[in-house]
N, C-alpha and C positions, 0 to 999 in steps of 0.2 A: 753504791761505792761512789769514793771521791775522786774530782777529775780535777785535774790541774790546769790554769789556764796556762795557753802555750808560751809565756814567756819565762816562767819558771824552769829551772834547773833540773833535771829527775831528781839528782839528788836532795834536793827542794824538801822539807818533811812535811806532811798533809797537814790540809787546812785543818782539820777536826782536833790535831792534836795540840793546838795551838791554843794559848791562853788569853782570853778575852781582857778587853781596860774595862777597870769598873764605871758602870753604866751612873753618872750621876757626880760622877768626880771631877769636875771641867772647869776648876779657879778654885780660890785661893779662898779660906773661911772666915769667917765675921772675925776670927782670934788673929789670922796672920795679918788682915788688914790692918786689926788695931794693935799692934806688933811693928807691923812695918811703918806705920803712922807714927808709932812714940818713935822707933829711933832714927827716923828721918827729922822729928822733933829736937831729939835729943844733936843730933850731928848739926840742925841749922843754928840750935844753942849755940855748941862747939864753937862752930865758926863767926859767928858774932860775938862773944867773948874774944878771939881771937884778933880779931879785925878791929876793934874796937876796944885792943888796950892801948897803953901810951907807947910801946916800942914801935908797933906797924903803926899807929900813926906818925910819929915822930921818922920814922924810917919813907913812912910817904910824903909828908911833910918837906924834906930832905931832898929826896926825887925830885919833886916839882920844883923848884926854889932852883936846884943845879939844873931843869934842865931849862927855866925860863932865862935865865944867870948866862945864858951858853951866847958869846959872841957871831954876830955872821960875818 
């Protein structure tokens, strides 16, 4: 006979009927690491291309010049 711990309600299913977690599947596999690394590198390349673009550089330059030209 399977006994339930005191903190479980009576309507809780018995412990023997539950599915167990798979053994040895406790992290990402090498393929998942490779895809994650590839996605991170692609995002970094995209952000680098955007930030080093002419429009962003011109906007940042204008912002700095405007901030430095403020009269106190």
